[in-house]
C-alpha positions, -999 to 999 in steps of 0.1 A, spaced: -522 -736 325 -533 -699 321 -507 -676 332 -518 -640 324 -549 -623 339 -566 -622 305 -558 -660 299 -572 -667 334 -604 -647 328 -609 -664 294 -605 -699 311 -629 -688 338 -654 -678 312 -651 -712 293 -656 -731 327 -686 -710 335 -701 -717 300 -697 -754 304 -712 -753 337 -741 -733 325 -747 -759 297 -743 -792 316 -774 -814 316 -808 -807 300 -819 -782 328 -793 -760 340 -792 -754 376 -793 -716 383 -774 -706 414 -764 -673 429 -731 -663 412 -722 -639 440 -695 -663 456 -678 -665 422 -680 -628 416 -664 -624 451 -635 -648 440 -630 -627 408 -631 -595 426 -606 -608 453 -583 -620 426 -582 -587 409 -575 -570 441 -546 -594 448 -531 -588 414 -533 -550 420 -518 -555 454 -490 -576 440 -483 -549 414 -482 -523 440 -458 -543 462 -435 -550 434 -433 -512 425 -425 -504 461 -397 -530 463 -382 -516 431 -385 -481 446 -367 -493 478 -340 -509 456 -338 -477 436 -334 -458 468 -304 -479 479 -320 -502 504 -305 -536 507 -322 -569 499 -317 -578 535 -338 -547 546 -365 -553 520 -367 -590 528 -371 -581 566 -401 -559 557 -417 -589 534 -411 -614 562 -389 -636 539 -353 -645 532 -331 -622 514 -327 -648 487 -366 -652 483 -369 -614 481 -344 -614 454 -357 -641 435 -393 -628 435 -386 -592 429 -352 -586 412 -354 -571 378 -339 -597 356 -329 -570 330 -303 -555 352 -280 -569 376 -287 -557 413 
């Protein structure tokens, strides 16, 4: 299963190519819904990166995992598991 954005984009391109070549007469449809999905996915990746940066800044600023978790609407354990930097002990 693709994990990086580049791998996901390549997988999507392969799927699109397969769909375009199925059957003798390809059925042409408006690709706008698929473009919207791709655009929304890219925005969600950017948003998640921004959120992770904000969490790391809050930790660097001395905020507790409990405070950060409250802002995220998750448990302290979930916040730590999702955002703790595994290279350093928090």
